[in-house]
C-alpha positions in Angstrom: 3.2 1.3 -30.9 1.1 0.3 -28.8 -0.8 2.8 -26.5 -3.0 2.0 -23.5 -5.9 3.9 -21.7 -4.0 6.1 -18.6 -6.2 5.5 -15.2 -5.0 8.8 -14.3 -5.6 11.4 -16.6 -7.9 9.2 -19.0 -5.8 9.5 -22.2 -5.1 7.0 -25.1 -1.3 7.6 -24.1 -0.1 5.0 -21.8 3.1 3.5 -23.5 4.6 -0.1 -22.2 8.1 -0.2 -22.8 10.1 -3.5 -22.5 13.4 -3.4 -19.6 16.2 -5.2 -21.2 18.1 -6.0 -17.8 22.0 -6.6 -17.8 23.5 -9.6 -16.3 24.5 -7.6 -13.0 20.5 -6.6 -12.8 19.2 -10.1 -11.9 21.7 -11.1 -10.1 19.3 -11.8 -7.4 17.2 -14.1 -9.0 17.2 -17.4 -7.6 18.2 -20.4 -10.1 15.4 -21.8 -12.1 13.5 -18.4 -12.0 12.8 -16.0 -15.2 12.0 -12.3 -15.2 10.1 -10.0 -17.7 10.2 -6.5 -16.8 8.3 -3.5 -18.3 8.2 0.5 -17.8 5.0 2.1 -18.6 4.9 5.8 -19.0 1.9 8.3 -20.0 2.9 10.8 -22.4 0.0 13.3 -21.1 0.2 13.4 -17.5 3.3 11.7 -16.6 2.1 8.7 -14.6 4.7 6.1 -14.5 5.4 2.7 -12.9 7.4 -0.6 -13.6 6.3 -4.1 -13.1 8.4 -6.9 -12.7 7.1 -10.4 -13.4 8.9 -13.4 -11.9 8.4 -16.7 -12.8 9.7 -19.8 -10.6 10.4 -23.1 -11.2 7.3 -24.7 -9.5 5.0 -22.7 -12.1 3.9 -20.0 -9.9 5.0 -16.3 -10.4 4.8 -12.8 -8.3 4.4 -9.5 -9.8 5.8 -6.3 -8.4 4.3 -3.1 -9.3 6.4 -0.2 -8.4 5.0 3.5 -8.5 6.0 7.0 -7.7 9.4 6.1 -9.0 11.3 9.6 -8.2 9.5 10.8 -5.9 8.5 9.4 -2.3 7.1 7.5 -1.1 7.5 4.6 -3.4 4.6 2.8 -3.7 4.8 -1.1 -4.1 2.7 -3.8 -4.8 3.1 -7.6 -5.3 0.9 -9.7 -6.7 1.5 -13.8 -5.9 0.2 -15.6 -8.6 -0.9 -19.5 -9.0 -0.7 -19.3 -12.5 2.1 -17.7 -14.6 0.8 -18.4 -17.9 -2.5 -16.7 -17.7 -2.1 -13.6 -15.7 -5.7 -12.2 -14.5 -7.2 -10.8 -11.4 -8.3 -14.4 -10.9 -5.2 -16.2 -10.6 -3.9 -13.5 -7.8 -3.6 -15.8 -4.5 -2.4 -12.3 -2.3 -1.6 -8.9 -2.5 0.8 -7.5 -0.6 0.9 -3.3 -0.8 4.1 -1.7 0.7 4.7 2.5 1.2 8.4 2.6 0.9 9.4 -0.5 2.4 6.9 -0.9 5.3 3.9 -2.9 4.7 0.2 -0.9 4.8 -3.2 -1.9 4.5 -4.9 -1.7 0.9 -6.7 1.2 1.5 -3.7 3.4 2.9 -2.1 2.6 -0.2 -5.0 3.2 -2.4 -5.3 6.3 -1.1 -1.7 7.5 -1.4 -1.6 6.5 -5.0 -5.4 8.2 -5.8 -4.1 11.2 -4.1 -0.5 11.1 -6.5 -3.2 10.7 -9.5 -5.3 13.3 -8.8 -2.5 15.4 -8.2 -1.2 14.7 -11.8 -4.5 14.7 -13.1 -5.0 18.6 -11.9 -1.7 19.5 -13.4 -2.2 17.7 -16.9 -5.9 19.7 -16.7 -4.5 23.3 -16.1 
């Protein structure tokens, strides 16, 4: 099983898992869209998030990252990509940040995520 480096606790314990959606879960997709979801979970500190990649017929895609699942506020970040094949920072045309359903500045979003990760790290170290 593939493990990745956790950005919260620093351990090599982050496990990505493919999410299989039922037909009723993808009903909101537009025709011609393809969706791929992954859930990332650290086996040491408990940090987790969901990423949902949606490809459109025009070759572009969005990737939505949902952090703080199961607690409030839910943090979301949406990347609008110019290339659905090569997913990298260079192919991100725009980022949108949300705290709950409200758009927020990147700095506020980063601050809330950083605070959450500090709490998870402190809990794991103690």
